[in-house]
N, C-alpha and C positions, 0 to 999 in steps of 0.2 A: 222151224227154220234150221237149215243145215248148220253144223258147227263150223264149217269152213267158208261157206259162200252165202252171200245175200241173194234174194230172189232175182232171177234173170228173166222173168217173164213179162215184166211191165214194159210199156212202150216209153221208156225213158232214156234210151241210148245204150243201155247195158246189153241189149240183145245183139249189138254189133261187136261185142267183145269176143275176140277170136280165142284167146287163151284164158279160159275161165279160172285157172289156178292163179292168175295174177290178182284176182279180187280176193284178198285175204281179210278175214275178220278177226283173226287171232294174233296176239303178239308173238314175237319171235325171240326166244331166249334159249341159249345153249344149244342151238341147232334144232330146236323143237318149237312147234306152234302150240301156244298155250292160251287158255282163257283166264289164267291167273287163279290164285287160291280162292277168291270169292266168286268167280264165274259171273261177274257183273258185266254189263254192256252199256255202251253209249251210242247215240244215233249220229250218223253222218248223213247230212242232207244236201241236196242240190240247191245252192243259193238262188238259182234262176227260177226254180219251180217250187221249192220247198219239199219236193218228194224225197222220201228216204232212199238213200243209196246203199247203206249198209249199217249193221249193228256191230260195233267193234269192241273187243275185249277191254274192259276198264281195270287195269292192274292196280295193285296197292303197293305200299311201301315195302312190304316183305318180298314182293315179286321183283322190285327194283334191286333189292339186296341179292336175290338169286341171280339176276343178270350181271351184277358187279362180280359176284363169286365166279360166274362162268367166264367173264372176261379176264379176271385175274388168273384163273387156272390156265386159260388158253394163251396168255401172254408169253410165257417162256418159249413155247413151241413156235409161235408165230414169229417172234423176234429172231429165233435161231435159223429160220429159213434164209437162204440166200436171197438177196434183193431180186435176182432174176426169177426165183421161184414165186415170190410174192407178185412180181410183175406179170407173170404168166396168168395168174388167177385174175388179176385186175383187167388184163387185156380181154380175157374171156367174158368177164362181167360187162365190159364195154361193148363187146360184140353182141351179147344177148340183149342189152338195152336197145341197141339200134334195130335189132330184129323185131323187138316188141314195141317199137316206137309208137305205132298207131294205138295199140292197147293202152300203153302208159299215158299217152296224151288224152285218150278218152276218159280214163279214170280221173286224171287231173281236172279236166273240164267239168266233170260231173260233181266233184267234191269242192272245187275251188271257184268255178264259174267263168274262168277266163276263156276268151275265144279260142276255138280249137286250133287255129293256125298259130296262135301264141303258145299254146301248150306244146304243139309239135316242135316249135323252136326251142322251148325250154328243155325238152328231152335231148335234143342235139347238144345244147349248152351243158346240161348235166353230164352227158356221156363224155364230153370233151375233157372234163376234169379227171375222170377215171383213166382215160387214155394218157393224159399228160403225166399224171403221177405214177402210172405204171412205168413210164420211162425215167421220170425224174428221180424216183427212188433208187435207181441204179447209179446215180451220179452223186450220191451223198458221200463224198470222199473225205478221208482223213487229210490233215495238213501237218506239215512239219513246222517246227519252230526253231529258229536259229538260237542255239544255246548261249545263255549268258553265264553258264556255270562250266567249270572245267570237267572234262570226262563225263558229260551228261548228254544223252539223246532225248529229245523232247518231241512229243506227238500229241496232237489234239484231234479227237474224233467226236462224231455225233452219235448218240445212242437214244433209242426211243424212250419217251418218258414213262410209258406204262399204259394203264387204262385211261381212255379219253371219254368224257361225257360230252354228248352233242345235243343241242336243243335247237330245233329248226322252226321257222315261222310258216304261216299258211299261204303267203303270197307267192313263194317259189318253192313248193314242197319237194321237188326233186333236185333242183340245182343246188339249193342250200345244203342239202344232205350230202350230195356227192362232193361238193367243193371242200367240205370238212372231212368226211369219212375217207375219201380216197387219199387225201394227204396223210391222215393219221395211219391208215393201213399201210401205205407205201413206206412210211417211216418205221414200221414194225410194231405199232401200237395196236391194241384191241379197242373196240368201240361199244359203248352203250348209248343208243340214240333215242331221244324222245321227240317225236314229231308233234306238231300242233294237233290238238284234238279236233279241229275243224277239218284238217286234211291229212289223216293218217294213212289213207289208202295208197298214196304214192310211195311212201316209205316202206310199207309192207310189201308192195309189189317189187321194189328194189331188193328187199331182203330175200324174196323168193328167187329172184334172178341171181343174187349173190350166192345163195345155196347151190343153185345149179352150176354156177361158175367154179365151185370148189372151195369157197370160204369155209374153213374148218369150224366146227361147233364152238361157240363162245367167242369167236373172233369179231363177229358183227351181230349185235343184238338190238332189237327195236322194242321198246316198252311203250305201251299206249295207255292213256288214261289221264287222270287229273294231274296237272303239271305241278301243283304245290307239293303233293306227296312224293311224286316220282323224282322230279328235279331236285327237290329238297334232299332226298337220299343221295343223289349223285354229288351234290355240293358238300354234304357232311362226311362222306366216306373217305378216309385218308388214302385208300387204294386207288381212287380216281385222282390221277395226278394232273389232269388238265381238263378245263371246261371250255367248249367252244359254243358260242351263243349268237344267234341273229334274232333281233327283235327290238322292242322299244328300249329307249334309254332308261326309263323307269324300272323295267324288269331287269335290265342289265345291272343297274346299281344294286338291286336286291340280290341277284346271283353273286355279284362280287363280294357283297357283305357276308353271304352265307359261305363262300369259299375261303374267306380270310383265315379262319381258324386252322385250316389244313394247308394254307399257303400254296394253292393250286396255280398252275399256269393258266392264264386267261387269254382267250382270243375272242374278241367281241366286235360284231358289226351291229351298231345301234342306230338310233334315229338319224334321219336326214331332213334337211330343210333347204333344198338346193336353190340357189339363185341362178337365174338365166339372164345374162346381161347382153342386150342388143344395142350396138352403137350405130349411129346414123350413117356410117360409111358402109354398112352391111347391105348385101343384096336382099331386097324385101322378100322375094319368093323363097329364097334359101332360108332366111331367118324365120319365116312363118313355118316352113316345113320342119325346121329344127325344133321350134316350140311345140308343134303338134306331137312330134315323136317323144320329146323330153317330158311332156306333160301327160299324155293320154295312153301310153303303153301300160298294159295290165290294168286298164281302166283307172289309171292314176294311183293304184295301190302298190307303190314301188318306192323304196327308200331313196332311189335315184331320181324320182320324179321332180321336175322343176316346180317348186312351190311358189317362188317369188320371181316374177318376170319384170325386169327393169328395162325400159325402152327409152332411148335418148330422144329428146324433144323433137329433133328434126325429122324423125321417122315415125314418131309415136302414133299419130292419128291414122296414117296409112296402114301401119302394122295392125292396129286394133281392128280396123275395118276388114282387112284381109283375113285376120285370125278368126274373127267372129263368123265370117262366111264359111271358112273351113270347118269350124266347130259345129255349126248348124247342120252340116252334111253328114256328120258321124252317125253311123247306124248303131242303134242300141237294141240289144236283144239277148237271147240265150246263147251260150257259147257254142252249142252244136249247130247253130244256124251259120252257114258259110259266109253270109253277108255281114255278120256281127263284127263290129269294131270295139264297142264298149259293152262289157258284160255287167253283171250285178255287183254290188258291194258284198263284202263277205258276211256281214251280219248287221243286225239292227243298230248296234252301237256305232258302227262305222257310218251308216247313213245319217244317224242323228247328229254326229259330229260334223259331217259335211254340211248338213242343213243349217246347223247353228252357226258355222263359220260364214256361210253366205248371208244369213240374216244379219249377223253382226256387222259384216262389211257394208251392207246396204244401209244399215242404221247409222253408220259413221260417214256416209256420203259417197260411197262407191256407186258406180253405174253398172247395171247388168246389161250386157250387149248380146248375150245368148244364154238360153237355158234359164237356170235359177230356181228350179223346183224339182220335186220328185217326178219320176217318169212313170207313165202308165203301164209299162211292161210288167211290173210286179212290185211287191213291197220293198225289195232291196235295190231297186234301180233308181238312179239319179240322172237328170238331164246333163249332158256335157255343157259346161257353163263357162262363160267369160265375164269376169268382173274387171272394170277399168277404174282408174282414179282411186285405187285402194291405198289408204293411208298406212304408214308403218305401225300405227297403233292397233290396227285391226287384228283380230285373232288369227286370221289366215296368214298374216305376215309374221306371226310369232310362234305358231304351232304347226307341226306337220299335219298335212291334210288327209292324205290317203284316200283320194277320191277324184272324180273327173271335173275338177274346178280349177280354172286358171285365173290367177290374180295378177293384173298388170298395173304397174305404177311408172310414172315418168321420172327421168333424171336429166341433169344438165351436164355435169362434168365427170371426168374419170375419177378424180379424188373423192367426189361425193358418193359415187355409186360403190366404190370399193369400201368406203366406210360403212355404208348402209348394208351392203352384202355381208360384211364381216361381223355385223352386230347381231350375232346369234350364238347360242351355246353349241350349235351343231357345226360340223365341219367335214361332211362326207364328200360331196362333189359339188362343183360349180361349173356352169356353162358360160362360154363367152362367144359372141358372134361379132366379128370385126374383120375387115380386110387389111387393117393396119398391122404390119408385121412387128413393128417395135412395140405396139400396144399389146399384141398377143403375148410377147415375152414379159412385159411389165405386169400384166394381169396374172400370168402364171406364177409370178413371184409374190404378188401383193395379196392374192386371195388366200385366206387362211383355211384351206380345205386340203384333204388328203389326195384328192384327184381333181384335175381341171381339164375339161373338154373344150377344145377350141374349134369352132366351126363344124362340129359334129356331135352326135349323141352317143352312138355305140362306141364304147371304149373298153368294155370288160371282156374277159376271156381267161382261159387257163394260165397263160404266161404272165398275167398282170398281177402285181401286188395290190389287191383290192382292200380298201379300208380308209378310215377317216381319222380326224384329229378332234381335240376338245371332247365334247360329250357324244361324239359319234362312234367311239369305239377304241379298242386296244388291239394292237398287232395288225397283221395283214393275212389275207387269204388269197390262194392262188400263187403262182410262181414258186420259185425255190424257197421264198420266205414263208409261204404257207406250209411247206414241208418242214422247214426248220423249227416252226412254232411248236411242233410235237416232238422235239428232240432236246436233249441236254448235252452240253459240251462236257467232255471228259478229257482231262489233261493227264498224260502219262509221261513220267520222268524216269529214265532208265540209266542206271550207273554203267558207264562204258569203260571204266578204268581196267 
């Protein structure tokens, strides 16, 4: 096997990869591709077929230290560049991503399983953060302070924190990396990124394009391998001044605890358990369409997915009937099939969790109106499923699902549904469907979530401060707030006497 590339001769979709150098099997440290000190590998497989896509370098703790060393050495030179100089490199990176869009999407579908059209959309989304922060970095202005002291001039400016550790999940392997890395790089920080071991190929392809764009050695590093060893080193090293993590609340708590001794800045986008509330004044077709999009994008493997669907009594039965009919028509299959709308789950643990939640809900009296079992397309496929009459005590109403299962429950009053929707440790996003303008405003205030979507599903983007409250995270990503997260305020007081 080549030290750089996995075999491209199998009939598994890799034969359509145009730029073969985007399929990288080595980690990227200090401007070099490396197998690490131990030269060990781990397998990356297609969740749709189980076929091996690549064997990727499994780095060890000492390799993570080398990456931190490189990022620390590169930091003074990178921060010293004019914002316009950093922006020029980021803009080139953005352009290269768009030129390689088809290849990047293909790699993502093969390692993650999502339908190819969704993967193409994610590349656009990922590139948009690079473009946004290329421009936003030039607007990180100093501010004057009206002096309260005689003969003193006061200035406050933002300075980059230093080396930033980034840990990204498998469900959005490109967008979660660029949303974090582009902000940190634009601020003048250097980066050591650890992608999920299920989906490292997207991050490595972006590192290849970043190198072509002119990112200097050590500015952007990608370490692949066991998370416990590598992320543990990022958390422990005092030179890493900020950690940005997207993933489960459980792992987020662990990272926060490991970072406490070195008092790192934390930016965390953690679990979601989104309620979708449909009032009986809503248009039925519109409400069902919103529910389909909010639940089944990325095959339900999305922290923004609607997990708990509350439907008011007056529209409940008609909504469930129409929803079930739409769900039954969803096409399940491998992501490279153009007709596929629902792909495989990421791994066996995810499928087992979904199956257990469905069985638990049925045992507690829920009704299955569509699906309800594993799908014959392969061992990691689950039927798109609709459960009705789901009690609040069911597991699926208390735990994040991450799968193509919609759970519907009935409500009567606005006060009741707000109370039930807020009865969760999570607070990332909530969805509301109503034609009552006053109610739209009331729910926007009453729902204890960092983001509220009213009569729509798509709300994210580079200009948006993305993030949640309670156990759903710390800080915000995207917008100027995402840039400022990787900066410290410095106050300068000058004697003007």
